[in-house]
C-alpha positions in Angstrom: 34.5 149.6 93.2 31.2 148.0 94.3 30.4 149.7 97.6 27.1 151.6 97.3 27.8 153.7 100.4 30.7 155.3 98.7 28.2 156.6 95.9 26.4 158.7 98.4 26.3 162.4 97.6 28.8 164.4 100.0 26.0 166.7 101.0 23.8 163.7 102.1 26.7 162.0 103.9 27.6 165.3 105.8 23.7 165.7 106.8 23.5 162.3 108.0 26.8 162.5 110.1 25.5 165.9 111.7 22.2 164.6 112.4 22.3 160.8 113.0 25.9 160.0 113.5 26.8 162.3 116.4 30.5 162.3 117.9 29.3 160.4 121.0 28.0 157.4 119.0 31.3 157.5 116.7 33.5 157.6 120.0 31.5 154.7 121.5 32.0 152.7 118.4 35.5 153.4 118.0 36.3 152.4 121.6 34.2 149.3 121.4 36.2 148.5 118.3 39.5 149.0 120.1 38.3 147.1 123.0 37.5 144.0 121.2 40.7 144.1 118.9 42.8 144.5 122.2 40.9 141.3 123.4 41.4 139.4 120.1 45.1 140.2 120.2 45.7 138.5 123.4 45.4 135.3 121.7 48.1 135.9 119.1 47.7 132.9 116.8 44.0 133.1 116.7 44.1 137.0 116.0 46.8 136.4 113.1 44.4 133.7 111.7 41.6 136.3 111.6 44.0 139.1 110.0 44.8 136.4 107.4 41.2 135.4 106.6 40.5 139.1 105.9 43.8 139.7 104.1 44.3 143.0 106.4 47.1 145.1 105.2 50.0 146.4 107.4 49.1 149.5 109.6 45.2 149.3 108.8 43.2 151.6 110.9 41.5 149.9 113.8 38.0 151.0 112.7 38.6 149.4 109.1 40.1 146.2 110.8 37.2 146.0 113.0 34.7 146.2 110.2 36.4 143.6 108.0 36.6 141.2 111.0 33.2 141.8 112.3 31.5 141.5 108.9 32.7 137.9 108.5 30.3 135.4 110.1 32.6 132.7 110.5 35.0 134.8 112.5 32.2 136.4 114.6 30.8 132.8 115.6 34.4 131.7 116.2 35.1 135.0 118.5 31.9 134.4 120.4 32.9 130.8 121.3 36.6 131.4 121.9 36.1 134.3 124.2 32.9 132.9 125.7 30.7 135.9 124.9 27.3 136.1 126.1 25.7 137.6 122.9 24.1 136.2 120.1 25.8 134.8 117.1 24.9 137.8 114.7 27.0 140.3 113.1 26.4 143.8 114.7 25.2 145.3 111.3 24.0 148.8 112.6 27.2 149.3 114.5 29.4 148.4 111.4 27.0 150.4 108.9 27.6 153.5 111.2 31.3 152.9 111.1 31.2 152.5 107.5 29.5 155.7 106.9 31.9 157.3 109.1 34.9 156.1 107.3 33.2 157.2 103.9 32.5 160.6 105.4 36.3 160.8 106.5 37.2 160.2 102.8 34.8 162.0 100.9 33.8 164.9 102.9 36.7 165.7 105.1 39.3 164.4 102.7 41.4 162.4 105.5 40.8 158.6 104.7 41.6 156.0 107.5 44.6 153.8 106.7 43.3 150.8 104.7 40.3 152.7 103.4 40.9 151.8 99.8 41.2 148.2 100.7 37.9 148.2 102.4 36.5 149.8 99.1 37.8 146.9 97.1 37.1 144.3 99.7 34.5 141.5 98.6 32.5 139.6 101.2 28.9 138.8 101.9 29.0 140.3 105.2 30.3 143.6 103.8 27.7 143.8 101.2 25.1 143.4 103.9 26.5 146.2 106.0 26.7 148.4 102.8 23.0 147.9 102.0 22.0 148.5 105.5 23.9 151.6 105.5 22.5 153.1 102.3 18.9 152.0 103.7 19.5 153.9 106.6 20.6 157.0 104.7 17.4 156.5 102.3 15.2 156.5 105.5 16.8 159.6 106.8 16.3 161.5 103.5 12.7 160.4 103.3 12.1 161.5 106.8 13.7 164.8 106.1 11.3 165.3 103.2 8.3 164.7 105.1 6.6 167.9 105.9 6.5 168.8 109.6 3.0 168.7 110.9 2.2 171.1 113.5 -1.0 170.8 115.7 
């Protein structure tokens, strides 16, 4: 297992989830993932090629699938061109990092992993590594902020 986010202590995961990763943010990210996956599925052949590229197992949860697809730079570039998207050709790292933490929290803290979570943990790709690092950095910054004394004037 190479994913650093998974090594984060349960208490820290839970604090971060409660304080930083509120339900509204997660609901927004999940609906964004579902929307974009539905859009991708409209071009069946292209969609299947993306699924093959990331080696997505059958019945994988849409959150995990979206992380896999959107962490692949060549897929993101292709998606933007193919669907004439008006956004810059960059991977939405902060969104993916938040979803990754959400997925890890579900598994480690709530004991209800998303379908395909094991596959995600074993998945090796530069894009995933970058998201993993970003996620850990966010959590470390959060811990640091919590440790700073509250100054009252």
